[in-house]
Structure formats: structure tokens, C-alpha cells
C-alpha positions in Angstrom: 0.0 0.0 0.0 1.2 3.5 -0.9 0.0 6.7 0.8 -0.2 9.8 -1.4 0.1 13.0 0.7 -0.8 16.4 -0.7 -0.9 19.7 1.1 -3.5 21.8 -0.7 -3.5 25.6 -0.2 -6.8 26.9 -1.5 -7.1 30.5 -2.6 -8.6 32.5 0.3 -12.4 32.9 0.0 -12.7 29.9 -2.3 -12.9 27.1 0.3 -16.7 26.5 0.0 -16.4 26.3 -3.8 -13.4 24.0 -3.4 -15.2 21.7 -1.0 -18.2 21.5 -3.4 -15.9 20.7 -6.3 -14.1 18.1 -4.3 -17.4 16.4 -3.5 -17.8 15.8 -7.2 -14.1 14.9 -7.8 -13.9 12.3 -5.1 -16.2 10.1 -7.1 -13.7 10.2 -10.0 -10.7 9.1 -7.9 -12.6 6.4 -6.0 -13.4 4.6 -9.2 -9.8 4.2 -10.3 -8.0 0.9 -10.5 -5.7 0.5 -7.5 -7.6 3.1 -5.4 -8.2 2.0 -1.7 -9.4 5.1 0.2 -9.0 8.8 0.7 -9.5 11.5 3.3 -9.6 15.3 3.0 -8.8 17.1 6.2 -9.1 20.9 6.8 -6.4 22.6 8.9 -7.7 24.3 12.1 -4.9 26.9 12.3 -5.0 27.8 8.6 -8.5 27.2 7.3 -7.5 27.7 3.6 -5.2 24.6 3.9 -6.3 21.0 3.4 -4.5 17.7 3.6 -5.4 15.1 1.1 -4.5 11.5 1.9 -5.1 8.8 -0.7 -4.2 5.1 -0.4 -3.2 3.3 -3.5 -2.2 -0.4 -4.1 1.0 0.7 -5.9 2.8 3.9 -6.8 2.1 3.4 -10.5 -1.7 3.2 -9.8 -1.4 6.9 -8.9 1.5 8.2 -11.0 0.9 6.3 -14.2 -2.6 4.9 -14.4 -4.5 7.7 -12.7 -2.4 10.7 -13.9 -2.3 9.3 -17.4 -6.1 8.8 -17.6 -9.0 10.9 -19.0 -10.4 10.8 -15.5 -7.4 12.7 -14.2 -8.1 15.5 -16.7 -11.6 15.8 -15.2 -10.2 15.8 -11.7 -7.7 18.5 -12.7 -10.4 20.6 -14.3 -12.5 20.5 -11.2 -9.8 21.2 -8.7 -6.5 22.7 -9.9 -7.7 26.2 -10.3 -8.4 26.4 -6.6 -4.7 26.0 -5.6 -2.1 28.7 -5.0 0.5 27.4 -5.2 0.0 24.0 -6.9 0.5 21.3 -4.3 3.5 19.2 -3.8 2.6 15.5 -3.8 4.7 12.9 -2.1 4.3 9.1 -1.6 4.9 7.1 1.5 5.1 3.5 2.4 4.6 2.0 5.8 7.7 1.2 7.8 6.1 -0.2 11.0 
């Protein structure tokens, strides 16, 4: 299992619209091969910041199959215009 971690900084004043768009977008990602689960968490100290956690079977399920798909283009169109700056995405594997 691979954990995708993305810190999402949403343009101030756009959080309600972002959350509505994410509600639609989550149905896109959850239908992808290799997808296991996801969480979207909102920061208490910085309410324009979100943490996205997505569990995938393999790294390639995210980086190749999802990002190379037409579904990713829909995901991107729904969400990427809310971010400033574009998020850094990292992948983790469990040690213990």
C-alpha cells in the first residue's frame, strides 16, 4: 500500500467552492484501479489549507494509471484552479 500525501493551499475565499468541487471529484478518484481510500482534512490553524491522503495499491496506480487517464483530466479541471501554489505531492510506504 502506498500513501499519497498532498498539502492543498486553497485561494482564500474559495474554500466553500473547493469543497463542493471536491465532493464531485472524489467520485472520480474512487473509481480508479488501485484506489483504496481517501481523506480530505481541513487545517484548524489555517482554514484555507487542506491535507489530502489517498491510499493506492501501488505507486504506479497513482503516478501512471490515474495521472495518465482521462479521469485525471476531469479531476484536474474540477480542482486545480483552486490551488495557490500548486501542491507538492509525495508518496509514502509504511515502515512499522
